[in-house]
DOMI-885458 format. One record per residue (C-alpha): residue number from 1; residue in one letter; x, y, z. Coordinates in steps of 0.5 Angstrom, whole numbers. Layout:
<recs>
{rec NUM, 'a', {X, Y, Z}}
...
</recs>
This chain:
<recs>
{rec 1, 'm', {-22, -61, 44}}
{rec 2, 'k', {-17, -55, 46}}
{rec 3, 'k', {-14, -59, 51}}
{rec 4, 'i', {-13, -65, 47}}
{rec 5, 'f', {-9, -60, 42}}
{rec 6, 'f', {-5, -58, 47}}
{rec 7, 't', {-4, -65, 50}}
{rec 8, 'i', {-1, -66, 43}}
{rec 9, 'i', {4, -61, 43}}
{rec 10, 'f', {6, -63, 49}}
{rec 11, 'i', {7, -70, 47}}
{rec 12, 'l', {11, -68, 41}}
{rec 13, 's', {15, -62, 44}}
{rec 14, 's', {21, -66, 46}}
{rec 15, 's', {22, -69, 40}}
{rec 16, 't', {20, -64, 35}}
{rec 17, 'f', {22, -58, 38}}
{rec 18, 's', {24, -54, 32}}
{rec 19, 'q', {17, -55, 29}}
{rec 20, 's', {12, -50, 29}}
{rec 21, 'q', {5, -52, 32}}
{rec 22, 'f', {2, -53, 25}}
{rec 23, 'q', {8, -58, 23}}
{rec 24, 'q', {7, -61, 30}}
{rec 25, 'f', {0, -62, 29}}
{rec 26, 'i', {1, -65, 22}}
{rec 27, 's', {6, -70, 24}}
{rec 28, 'y', {2, -72, 30}}
{rec 29, 'v', {-4, -74, 26}}
{rec 30, 'n', {0, -77, 21}}
{rec 31, 'l', {2, -82, 26}}
{rec 32, 'l', {-5, -84, 28}}
{rec 33, 'g', {-8, -90, 25}}
{rec 34, 'd', {-15, -89, 28}}
{rec 35, 'p', {-20, -85, 23}}
{rec 36, 'v', {-24, -83, 29}}
{rec 37, 'a', {-17, -81, 33}}
{rec 38, 'k', {-15, -77, 27}}
{rec 39, 'q', {-22, -73, 26}}
{rec 40, 't', {-22, -72, 33}}
{rec 41, 'a', {-15, -69, 33}}
{rec 42, 'v', {-17, -64, 27}}
{rec 43, 'd', {-23, -62, 31}}
{rec 44, 's', {-19, -60, 37}}
{rec 45, 'f', {-14, -56, 32}}
{rec 46, 'm', {-19, -53, 29}}
{rec 47, 't', {-22, -50, 35}}
{rec 48, 'f', {-15, -47, 37}}
{rec 49, 'a', {-14, -45, 30}}
{rec 50, 'r', {-20, -41, 30}}
{rec 51, 't', {-19, -37, 36}}
{rec 52, 'q', {-12, -35, 32}}
{rec 53, 'g', {-15, -33, 25}}
{rec 54, 'i', {-15, -37, 19}}
{rec 55, 'p', {-10, -38, 15}}
{rec 56, 'f', {-6, -40, 21}}
{rec 57, 'i', {0, -36, 21}}
{rec 58, 'e', {6, -37, 25}}
{rec 59, 'd', {12, -32, 24}}
{rec 60, 's', {13, -32, 16}}
{rec 61, 't', {9, -38, 15}}
{rec 62, 'a', {2, -38, 13}}
{rec 63, 'n', {-2, -44, 13}}
{rec 64, 'f', {-8, -45, 9}}
{rec 65, 'i', {-14, -49, 11}}
{rec 66, 'y', {-20, -52, 8}}
{rec 67, 'l', {-25, -57, 11}}
{rec 68, 'g', {-29, -62, 6}}
{rec 69, 'n', {-29, -68, 2}}
{rec 70, 'p', {-28, -65, -6}}
{rec 71, 'n', {-23, -69, -10}}
{rec 72, 's', {-18, -63, -10}}
{rec 73, 'v', {-17, -56, -7}}
{rec 74, 's', {-12, -51, -10}}
{rec 75, 'v', {-10, -44, -8}}
{rec 76, 'p', {-10, -39, -13}}
{rec 77, 'g', {-8, -32, -12}}
{rec 78, 'd', {-4, -26, -12}}
{rec 79, 'f', {2, -30, -11}}
{rec 80, 'n', {2, -35, -17}}
{rec 81, 'g', {-2, -31, -22}}
{rec 82, 'w', {-8, -33, -20}}
{rec 83, 's', {-7, -40, -23}}
{rec 84, 'a', {-12, -45, -21}}
{rec 85, 't', {-7, -51, -21}}
{rec 86, 's', {-1, -49, -19}}
{rec 87, 'w', {-2, -49, -12}}
{rec 88, 'p', {-5, -56, -10}}
{rec 89, 'm', {-7, -57, -3}}
{rec 90, 't', {-5, -63, 1}}
{rec 91, 'k', {-11, -68, 5}}
{rec 92, 'l', {-9, -71, 11}}
{rec 93, 's', {-11, -78, 10}}
{rec 94, 'q', {-18, -81, 13}}
{rec 95, 't', {-20, -74, 15}}
{rec 96, 'n', {-23, -68, 11}}
{rec 97, 'f', {-17, -63, 13}}
{rec 98, 'w', {-14, -60, 7}}
{rec 99, 'y', {-8, -55, 8}}
{rec 100, 'r', {-2, -52, 4}}
{rec 101, 's', {4, -48, 8}}
{rec 102, 'e', {8, -42, 5}}
{rec 103, 'n', {12, -37, 7}}
{rec 104, 'f', {11, -29, 6}}
{rec 105, 'e', {14, -23, 8}}
{rec 106, 'l', {12, -21, 15}}
{rec 107, 'd', {8, -15, 12}}
{rec 108, 'a', {5, -18, 6}}
{rec 109, 'r', {-2, -17, 4}}
{rec 110, 'l', {-5, -21, -2}}
{rec 111, 'd', {-12, -24, -5}}
{rec 112, 'y', {-13, -31, -6}}
{rec 113, 'k', {-19, -36, -7}}
{rec 114, 'f', {-20, -43, -7}}
{rec 115, 'v', {-22, -48, -13}}
{rec 116, 'l', {-25, -54, -11}}
{rec 117, 'n', {-25, -60, -16}}
{rec 118, 'g', {-21, -56, -21}}
{rec 119, 's', {-27, -51, -23}}
{rec 120, 'n', {-31, -48, -17}}
{rec 121, 'w', {-28, -42, -15}}
{rec 122, 'i', {-30, -40, -7}}
{rec 123, 'l', {-28, -35, -2}}
{rec 124, 'd', {-24, -39, 4}}
{rec 125, 'p', {-30, -41, 9}}
{rec 126, 'e', {-26, -40, 15}}
{rec 127, 'n', {-23, -33, 13}}
{rec 128, 'p', {-28, -27, 15}}
{rec 129, 'h', {-23, -22, 12}}
{rec 130, 't', {-24, -20, 4}}
{rec 131, 'c', {-22, -15, 0}}
{rec 132, 'q', {-26, -12, -6}}
{rec 133, 'g', {-23, -13, -13}}
{rec 134, 'g', {-25, -12, -20}}
{rec 135, 'f', {-28, -19, -21}}
{rec 136, 'g', {-32, -19, -14}}
{rec 137, 'p', {-29, -20, -7}}
{rec 138, 'n', {-23, -24, -5}}
{rec 139, 's', {-21, -27, 1}}
{rec 140, 'e', {-15, -23, 4}}
{rec 141, 'l', {-8, -26, 7}}
{rec 142, 's', {-5, -20, 11}}
{rec 143, 'm', {1, -22, 15}}
{rec 144, 'p', {3, -20, 22}}
{rec 145, 'l', {6, -13, 20}}
{rec 146, 'y', {1, -11, 15}}
{rec 147, 'v', {-2, -5, 18}}
{rec 148, 'q', {-9, -4, 15}}
{rec 149, 'p', {-11, 3, 12}}
{rec 150, 'w', {-15, 7, 17}}
{rec 151, 'e', {-17, 12, 12}}
{rec 152, 'i', {-21, 8, 7}}
{rec 153, 'n', {-26, 7, 13}}
{rec 154, 'y', {-32, 12, 13}}
{rec 155, 'n', {-32, 16, 19}}
{rec 156, 'p', {-39, 19, 21}}
{rec 157, 'n', {-36, 24, 26}}
{rec 158, 'i', {-32, 29, 21}}
{rec 159, 'a', {-34, 34, 16}}
{rec 160, 'h', {-35, 31, 9}}
{rec 161, 'g', {-34, 33, 2}}
{rec 162, 't', {-40, 34, -3}}
{rec 163, 'v', {-40, 29, -9}}
{rec 164, 'l', {-44, 31, -16}}
{rec 165, 't', {-45, 27, -22}}
{rec 166, 'k', {-44, 30, -28}}
{rec 167, 'v', {-44, 28, -36}}
{rec 168, 'i', {-40, 31, -41}}
{rec 169, 'f', {-40, 30, -48}}
{rec 170, 's', {-33, 29, -52}}
{rec 171, 't', {-33, 31, -59}}
{rec 172, 'n', {-26, 28, -59}}
{rec 173, 'v', {-28, 21, -57}}
{rec 174, 'g', {-35, 22, -60}}
{rec 175, 't', {-39, 19, -53}}
{rec 176, 'n', {-41, 22, -46}}
{rec 177, 'y', {-37, 21, -40}}
{rec 178, 'q', {-40, 20, -33}}
{rec 179, 'l', {-36, 25, -28}}
{rec 180, 'n', {-37, 25, -20}}
{rec 181, 'i', {-34, 31, -18}}
{rec 182, 'y', {-32, 32, -10}}
{rec 183, 'l', {-32, 39, -7}}
{rec 184, 'p', {-28, 39, -1}}
{rec 185, 'p', {-32, 41, 6}}
{rec 186, 'g', {-33, 49, 6}}
{rec 187, 'y', {-33, 49, -2}}
{rec 188, 'd', {-36, 56, -4}}
{rec 189, 's', {-37, 58, -11}}
{rec 190, 'l', {-37, 65, -9}}
{rec 191, 'a', {-31, 65, -5}}
{rec 192, 's', {-24, 67, -8}}
{rec 193, 't', {-21, 61, -5}}
{rec 194, 't', {-18, 56, -11}}
{rec 195, 'y', {-16, 49, -10}}
{rec 196, 'p', {-11, 44, -13}}
{rec 197, 't', {-15, 38, -18}}
{rec 198, 'v', {-14, 31, -18}}
{rec 199, 'y', {-16, 27, -24}}
{rec 200, 'f', {-18, 19, -23}}
{rec 201, 'q', {-18, 14, -28}}
{rec 202, 'd', {-23, 9, -27}}
{rec 203, 'g', {-27, 14, -23}}
{rec 204, 's', {-32, 9, -21}}
{rec 205, 'e', {-28, 4, -18}}
{rec 206, 'y', {-23, 9, -15}}
{rec 207, 'i', {-30, 11, -11}}
{rec 208, 's', {-33, 4, -10}}
{rec 209, 'l', {-27, 0, -9}}
{rec 210, 'g', {-21, 5, -7}}
{rec 211, 'k', {-25, 9, -2}}
{rec 212, 'a', {-22, 15, -5}}
{rec 213, 'v', {-28, 20, -2}}
{rec 214, 'n', {-27, 17, 5}}
{rec 215, 'v', {-19, 17, 4}}
{rec 216, 'i', {-20, 25, 2}}
{rec 217, 'd', {-25, 26, 8}}
{rec 218, 'n', {-20, 23, 13}}
{rec 219, 'l', {-14, 26, 10}}
{rec 220, 'l', {-17, 33, 10}}
{rec 221, 'd', {-20, 32, 17}}
{rec 222, 's', {-13, 30, 20}}
{rec 223, 's', {-10, 36, 17}}
{rec 224, 'k', {-5, 31, 12}}
{rec 225, 'i', {-7, 34, 5}}
{rec 226, 'q', {-9, 41, 3}}
{rec 227, 'p', {-17, 41, 1}}
{rec 228, 'v', {-17, 39, -6}}
{rec 229, 'i', {-23, 38, -12}}
{rec 230, 'a', {-23, 31, -15}}
{rec 231, 'v', {-25, 29, -21}}
{rec 232, 'f', {-27, 21, -22}}
{rec 233, 'i', {-28, 19, -30}}
{rec 234, 'k', {-32, 13, -31}}
{rec 235, 'p', {-29, 10, -38}}
{rec 236, 'n', {-34, 7, -43}}
{rec 237, 'n', {-29, 3, -47}}
{rec 238, 'r', {-23, 2, -42}}
{rec 239, 'n', {-18, -2, -45}}
{rec 240, 'e', {-19, 2, -52}}
{rec 241, 'e', {-19, 9, -48}}
{rec 242, 'y', {-13, 7, -44}}
{rec 243, 'a', {-9, 3, -48}}
{rec 244, 'g', {-12, 1, -55}}
{rec 245, 's', {-14, 4, -61}}
{rec 246, 'l', {-18, 10, -57}}
{rec 247, 'r', {-12, 12, -53}}
{rec 248, 'n', {-10, 19, -57}}
{rec 249, 'q', {-17, 21, -58}}
{rec 250, 'y', {-18, 20, -50}}
{rec 251, 'r', {-12, 24, -49}}
{rec 252, 'l', {-14, 30, -53}}
{rec 253, 'f', {-21, 29, -49}}
{rec 254, 'f', {-18, 30, -43}}
{rec 255, 'v', {-13, 36, -44}}
{rec 256, 'n', {-18, 40, -49}}
{rec 257, 'e', {-25, 38, -46}}
{rec 258, 'l', {-25, 36, -39}}
{rec 259, 'v', {-20, 40, -36}}
{rec 260, 'p', {-23, 46, -39}}
{rec 261, 'y', {-30, 44, -37}}
{rec 262, 'i', {-27, 43, -30}}
{rec 263, 'd', {-23, 50, -30}}
{rec 264, 'a', {-29, 54, -32}}
{rec 265, 'n', {-34, 51, -27}}
{rec 266, 'y', {-30, 50, -21}}
{rec 267, 'k', {-25, 54, -17}}
{rec 268, 't', {-19, 51, -19}}
{rec 269, 'k', {-12, 53, -19}}
{rec 270, 'i', {-10, 54, -26}}
{rec 271, 'n', {-3, 51, -26}}
{rec 272, 'p', {0, 44, -28}}
{rec 273, 'h', {4, 43, -21}}
{rec 274, 'q', {-3, 44, -18}}
{rec 275, 'r', {-6, 39, -23}}
{rec 276, 'l', {-5, 31, -22}}
{rec 277, 'v', {-7, 25, -26}}
{rec 278, 'l', {-7, 18, -23}}
{rec 279, 'g', {-9, 11, -25}}
{rec 280, 'd', {-9, 4, -24}}
{rec 281, 's', {-6, -1, -29}}
{rec 282, 'f', {-8, 1, -36}}
{rec 283, 'g', {-10, 7, -32}}
{rec 284, 'g', {-3, 9, -30}}
{rec 285, 'n', {-1, 8, -38}}
{rec 286, 'i', {-6, 13, -40}}
{rec 287, 's', {-4, 18, -34}}
{rec 288, 'a', {3, 17, -36}}
{rec 289, 'l', {1, 19, -44}}
{rec 290, 'i', {-3, 25, -42}}
{rec 291, 's', {2, 28, -37}}
{rec 292, 'y', {8, 27, -41}}
{rec 293, 'n', {5, 29, -48}}
{rec 294, 'h', {2, 35, -44}}
{rec 295, 'p', {6, 37, -38}}
{rec 296, 'e', {3, 44, -39}}
{rec 297, 'v', {-3, 42, -37}}
{rec 298, 'f', {-1, 36, -32}}
{rec 299, 'g', {5, 37, -28}}
{rec 300, 'l', {4, 32, -23}}
{rec 301, 'c', {3, 24, -25}}
{rec 302, 'g', {1, 18, -20}}
{rec 303, 'l', {2, 11, -22}}
{rec 304, 'h', {-1, 5, -19}}
{rec 305, 's', {2, -1, -22}}
{rec 306, 'a', {2, 2, -29}}
{rec 307, 'a', {1, -3, -34}}
{rec 308, 'f', {6, 0, -40}}
{rec 309, 'w', {6, -6, -44}}
{rec 310, 'p', {1, -4, -49}}
{rec 311, 'n', {3, -2, -56}}
{rec 312, 'g', {10, -4, -55}}
{rec 313, 'y', {11, -1, -49}}
{rec 314, 'e', {9, 6, -52}}
{rec 315, 'a', {9, 10, -46}}
{rec 316, 'y', {15, 7, -42}}
{rec 317, 'n', {19, 8, -49}}
{rec 318, 'l', {17, 15, -50}}
{rec 319, 'i', {19, 18, -43}}
{rec 320, 'v', {25, 14, -42}}
{rec 321, 'n', {28, 16, -49}}
{rec 322, 'g', {25, 23, -50}}
{rec 323, 'p', {27, 29, -47}}
{rec 324, 'v', {26, 31, -39}}
{rec 325, 'k', {20, 35, -38}}
{rec 326, 'd', {17, 39, -32}}
{rec 327, 'i', {13, 33, -29}}
{rec 328, 'k', {13, 31, -21}}
{rec 329, 'w', {12, 23, -21}}
{rec 330, 's', {9, 18, -16}}
{rec 331, 's', {10, 11, -17}}
{rec 332, 'i', {7, 5, -13}}
{rec 333, 'w', {7, -3, -15}}
{rec 334, 'g', {7, -10, -12}}
{rec 335, 't', {13, -15, -12}}
{rec 336, 'y', {7, -20, -13}}
{rec 337, 'e', {6, -17, -20}}
{rec 338, 's', {9, -19, -27}}
{rec 339, 'l', {10, -12, -28}}
{rec 340, 'y', {15, -10, -22}}
{rec 341, 't', {21, -11, -26}}
{rec 342, 'n', {19, -6, -31}}
{rec 343, 'm', {17, -1, -25}}
{rec 344, 'r', {23, -2, -22}}
{rec 345, 'd', {27, 0, -29}}
{rec 346, 'f', {22, 6, -30}}
{rec 347, 'r', {24, 8, -23}}
{rec 348, 'd', {31, 8, -24}}
{rec 349, 'y', {31, 12, -30}}
{rec 350, 'l', {27, 17, -27}}
{rec 351, 'l', {32, 18, -21}}
{rec 352, 's', {37, 18, -26}}
{rec 353, 'a', {34, 24, -30}}
{rec 354, 'n', {33, 28, -24}}
{rec 355, 'y', {26, 27, -24}}
{rec 356, 'e', {22, 29, -18}}
{rec 357, 'l', {19, 22, -16}}
{rec 358, 'd', {16, 19, -9}}
{rec 359, 'w', {16, 11, -10}}
{rec 360, 'l', {14, 5, -6}}
{rec 361, 'e', {14, -2, -7}}
{rec 362, 'r', {10, -7, -3}}
{rec 363, 'p', {10, -14, -2}}
{rec 364, 'e', {3, -15, -5}}
{rec 365, 'g', {-1, -16, -12}}
{rec 366, 'h', {-4, -13, -18}}
{rec 367, 's', {-10, -11, -13}}
{rec 368, 'w', {-15, -6, -10}}
{rec 369, 'g', {-12, -8, -4}}
{rec 370, 'l', {-6, -5, -5}}
{rec 371, 'w', {-8, 1, -9}}
{rec 372, 'r', {-14, 4, -4}}
{rec 373, 'a', {-8, 3, 2}}
{rec 374, 't', {-4, 8, -2}}
{rec 375, 'i', {-8, 13, -5}}
{rec 376, 'd', {-6, 17, 2}}
{rec 377, 'k', {1, 17, 0}}
{rec 378, 'm', {0, 20, -7}}
{rec 379, 'l', {-4, 25, -4}}
{rec 380, 'm', {0, 27, 2}}
{rec 381, 'y', {6, 27, -3}}
{rec 382, 'f', {3, 32, -8}}
{rec 383, 'f', {-1, 36, -4}}
{rec 384, 'p', {2, 36, 3}}
{rec 385, 'd', {-2, 41, 8}}
{rec 386, 'n', {3, 47, 9}}
{rec 387, 's', {-2, 51, 14}}
{rec 388, 's', {3, 50, 20}}
{rec 389, 'd', {8, 54, 16}}
{rec 390, 'v', {5, 60, 18}}
{rec 391, 'i', {7, 59, 25}}
{rec 392, 'a', {13, 55, 24}}
{rec 393, 'e', {18, 60, 27}}
{rec 394, 'd', {14, 61, 33}}
{rec 395, 'f', {13, 54, 35}}
{rec 396, 't', {17, 51, 41}}
{rec 397, 'p', {15, 43, 42}}
{rec 398, 'k', {13, 42, 49}}
{rec 399, 'd', {15, 34, 49}}
{rec 400, 'f', {21, 30, 47}}
{rec 401, 'i', {18, 25, 42}}
{rec 402, 'l', {21, 20, 37}}
{rec 403, 'y', {16, 18, 32}}
{rec 404, 'q', {15, 12, 28}}
{rec 405, 'n', {20, 12, 21}}
{rec 406, 'y', {16, 12, 15}}
{rec 407, 'p', {15, 8, 11}}
{rec 408, 'n', {16, 2, 15}}
{rec 409, 'p', {17, -3, 13}}
{rec 410, 'f', {22, 0, 8}}
{rec 411, 'n', {27, -1, 2}}
{rec 412, 'p', {32, 2, 1}}
{rec 413, 'r', {31, 9, 5}}
{rec 414, 't', {26, 11, 10}}
{rec 415, 'i', {25, 18, 14}}
{rec 416, 'i', {26, 18, 22}}
{rec 417, 's', {23, 25, 25}}
{rec 418, 'w', {23, 27, 32}}
{rec 419, 'q', {22, 33, 36}}
{rec 420, 's', {26, 36, 42}}
{rec 421, 'a', {23, 41, 47}}
{rec 422, 'v', {30, 43, 49}}
{rec 423, 'g', {37, 45, 46}}
{rec 424, 's', {42, 40, 47}}
{rec 425, 'w', {47, 35, 44}}
{rec 426, 'q', {43, 30, 40}}
{rec 427, 't', {45, 23, 38}}
{rec 428, 'l', {41, 19, 33}}
{rec 429, 'k', {44, 12, 31}}
{rec 430, 'v', {41, 5, 28}}
{rec 431, 'f', {43, -2, 31}}
{rec 432, 'd', {42, -9, 28}}
{rec 433, 'a', {37, -14, 32}}
{rec 434, 'i', {43, -16, 36}}
{rec 435, 'g', {46, -9, 38}}
{rec 436, 'n', {51, -8, 33}}
{rec 437, 'e', {52, -1, 31}}
{rec 438, 'v', {50, 0, 24}}
{rec 439, 'a', {50, 8, 23}}
{rec 440, 't', {50, 14, 26}}
{rec 441, 'l', {45, 19, 23}}
{rec 442, 'i', {46, 25, 28}}
{rec 443, 'd', {51, 27, 33}}
{rec 444, 'e', {51, 35, 34}}
{rec 445, 'y', {48, 40, 38}}
{rec 446, 'k', {41, 42, 36}}
{rec 447, 'p', {36, 48, 39}}
{rec 448, 'a', {29, 46, 40}}
{rec 449, 'g', {25, 44, 34}}
{rec 450, 'n', {22, 39, 30}}
{rec 451, 'y', {27, 35, 25}}
{rec 452, 'e', {28, 29, 20}}
{rec 453, 'v', {33, 25, 17}}
{rec 454, 'e', {34, 20, 12}}
{rec 455, 'f', {37, 13, 13}}
{rec 456, 'n', {39, 10, 7}}
{rec 457, 'v', {42, 3, 7}}
{rec 458, 'v', {45, 4, 0}}
{rec 459, 'q', {50, 9, 4}}
{rec 460, 'v', {52, 5, 10}}
{rec 461, 's', {59, 4, 10}}
{rec 462, 'r', {59, -3, 12}}
{rec 463, 'p', {58, -10, 9}}
{rec 464, 'e', {51, -12, 6}}
{rec 465, 'i', {46, -10, 10}}
{rec 466, 's', {40, -16, 10}}
{rec 467, 's', {33, -16, 11}}
{rec 468, 'g', {31, -16, 18}}
{rec 469, 'v', {29, -12, 24}}
{rec 470, 'y', {33, -6, 26}}
{rec 471, 'f', {33, -1, 32}}
{rec 472, 'y', {34, 7, 32}}
{rec 473, 'q', {35, 10, 38}}
{rec 474, 'l', {35, 18, 40}}
{rec 475, 'k', {39, 21, 46}}
{rec 476, 'i', {38, 28, 48}}
{rec 477, 'g', {42, 31, 53}}
{rec 478, 'v', {39, 36, 57}}
{rec 479, 'p', {44, 42, 59}}
{rec 480, 'e', {48, 42, 65}}
{rec 481, 't', {44, 48, 68}}
{rec 482, 's', {37, 44, 68}}
{rec 483, 's', {36, 39, 73}}
{rec 484, 'g', {34, 33, 68}}
{rec 485, 'q', {38, 27, 67}}
{rec 486, 'g', {37, 27, 59}}
{rec 487, 't', {32, 22, 55}}
{rec 488, 'i', {33, 16, 51}}
{rec 489, 'q', {28, 13, 46}}
{rec 490, 't', {28, 7, 42}}
{rec 491, 'k', {24, 5, 36}}
{rec 492, 'k', {24, -1, 32}}
{rec 493, 'm', {24, -1, 24}}
{rec 494, 'l', {24, -7, 19}}
{rec 495, 'l', {28, -7, 12}}
{rec 496, 'l', {25, -12, 7}}
{rec 497, 'k', {29, -13, 1}}
</recs>
């Protein structure tokens, strides 16, 4: 059958060269009159497509495929607000082949399902890749440049922290709360060492869906963050506690009961800038309310797709219209979320008010797929591992290495870093895909050492830079006394607007 498919492509290539393989296949089947020939072509294509992966992706186009004979098939997902009717699939006549083709960013990651006959929601039978969500598993579409998060996976070969289960009663809310408390490897209640603390809203889901314990273990093992104590709080009445009638009582429970309990029983740093509260969606809403109302307790606040709309955008308006407070922020959201414009406005305010802020906008939806993959970014921003600072003055690089920029893809700014084993004249330039110079970031003598520089497209003095592939190239000239001839390294990065 695979041979039949390539024969199809060969026959059509001379007249439909601009078409993709998938388009050629559709065109060919539509030209056939015999139902048996049509189904044979479908079977041949499916044999080929399954080796490539389904959805069948070509460049920026994802082709969703379903085989069967329902009356209708549609594709609800992050990309259309999970509407069961807005993305109907097309059936090739006289076959059991349904399809829909859509374009996405090259690094997009999105959840979706199929709906048969208007009401039967199913996973994509041809796609083995799923992502757990708050309502069960979804099929996952990951475009070619999306990088799967390694840090969410359990590694049996590294040291692991200890997770304790506790219950605390709140007089403010009048109920018990279940806590899971993560203590890092080597934690000793009798030692003098103290630790920063991270408080997770939706604690049980950050563990089960966000894989936060795995993330912390892996980041510690790879020396990317300081050891931390993590407190995962399970809500009882999530909507009311995070955004409704119990939000103020819950906020007071957090600062007047929960934090004192943790500080009294565990080796925590008693400093608001060593204490982070973070949450997703409504959990982001209550995290912002807690931190802004109590910066003397929580000087760090992390927002995963913060849903600020309850109570007339109470949290948003409180912060934007109130005095600037001593809070450091991290905010991450997706462009396939309805709240992305509010998140952009909030980002712009924080930057204009000179708040410390790390932010990331991704081509993703309101999902645990986005949040679990970016817990590491928040933790590395708030609690970077500074253990190497002690020996920084004596460190001499042994090699010349140009590192991959971060974040990548980026918009509008990214960090480029490198190390040089020798003192030399160093030139770092950015080029577009056809070799035109976009910017010169470094052109000077530098001693041996480790360096980084920011590339911000907003600051580039040339006509509007569009989305696409760019290259950054570092040239290091070896001193004349050396027998070397100098070195050049180039790497690729992707700008997505």
